[in-house]
C-alpha positions as CSV (number, residue, x, y, z in Angstrom):
1,X,0.3,0.2,0.0
2,X,1.3,3.5,-0.8
3,X,0.7,6.6,1.4
4,X,-3.0,7.4,-0.4
5,X,-4.0,3.6,0.5
6,X,-3.8,2.4,-2.9
7,X,-2.3,-0.8,-3.7
8,X,0.9,-0.9,-5.9
9,X,2.5,-3.4,-7.9
10,X,5.6,-4.2,-6.1
11,X,9.0,-5.0,-9.0
12,X,9.0,-8.7,-7.8
13,X,12.8,-8.6,-8.2
14,X,13.2,-6.2,-5.3
15,X,10.8,-8.1,-3.3
16,X,12.8,-11.3,-4.0
17,X,16.1,-9.5,-3.1
18,X,14.8,-8.1,0.2
19,X,13.4,-11.3,1.3
20,X,17.0,-13.1,0.6
21,X,19.0,-10.5,2.2
22,X,17.2,-9.8,5.3
23,X,16.9,-6.4,7.2
24,X,18.6,-3.2,5.6
25,X,18.6,0.3,6.9
26,X,15.4,1.8,6.0
27,X,17.0,4.4,3.5
28,X,18.0,1.2,1.2
29,X,14.7,-0.3,1.4
30,X,13.1,2.7,0.6
31,X,15.1,3.5,-2.2
32,X,14.9,-0.2,-3.9
33,X,10.9,0.5,-3.3
34,X,10.5,3.8,-5.1
35,X,9.6,3.5,-8.6
36,X,9.9,7.0,-9.7
37,X,14.1,6.8,-9.8
38,X,15.7,8.6,-12.5
39,X,19.6,8.4,-13.6
40,X,20.4,11.0,-11.5
41,X,18.7,9.5,-8.1
42,X,20.4,6.2,-9.3
43,X,23.8,8.0,-9.7
44,X,23.5,9.5,-6.8
45,X,22.9,6.9,-4.2
46,X,25.5,4.5,-5.6
47,X,27.9,7.4,-5.1
48,X,27.0,8.4,-1.7
49,X,26.1,4.4,-0.1
50,X,27.9,2.3,-2.4
51,X,30.5,1.3,0.2
52,X,27.8,0.8,3.0
53,X,25.9,-1.5,0.8
54,X,25.9,-5.6,0.9
55,X,27.5,-6.6,-2.1
56,X,24.1,-8.3,-3.7
57,X,22.2,-4.9,-3.0
58,X,25.0,-2.8,-4.4
59,X,25.1,-5.2,-7.5
60,X,21.4,-5.2,-8.0
61,X,21.1,-1.2,-7.8
62,X,24.1,-1.3,-10.3
63,X,22.1,-3.2,-12.5
64,X,19.0,-1.3,-12.6
65,X,20.9,1.4,-13.2
66,X,22.5,-0.1,-16.2
67,X,19.1,-1.4,-17.6
68,X,17.8,2.3,-17.1
69,X,20.7,4.0,-18.9
70,X,20.6,1.4,-21.9
71,X,16.7,2.0,-22.5
72,X,17.7,5.9,-22.4
73,X,20.4,5.3,-25.0
74,X,18.0,3.4,-27.1
75,X,15.0,6.1,-27.4
76,X,15.8,7.7,-31.0
77,X,16.8,11.2,-30.8
78,X,14.8,13.7,-32.6
79,X,16.4,16.0,-35.1
80,X,15.8,19.1,-35.8
81,X,15.4,20.1,-39.8
């Protein structure tokens, strides 16, 4: 449930990760569960907390960051005439 009381579909990969690694600091779980992460959010989070994260969590976030980066690069660029 989100703060508005509406149910939200959770990313199954995030849910499985959180179950497999156990208790994490609240800032880690909050970041993982947020759906509106931007490239800057990923970059800033990894830059700030990378040394504090479990290796599995860091790798998962890096993989998601790479996926978002690749999807942005694949979008066609508009060229002005």
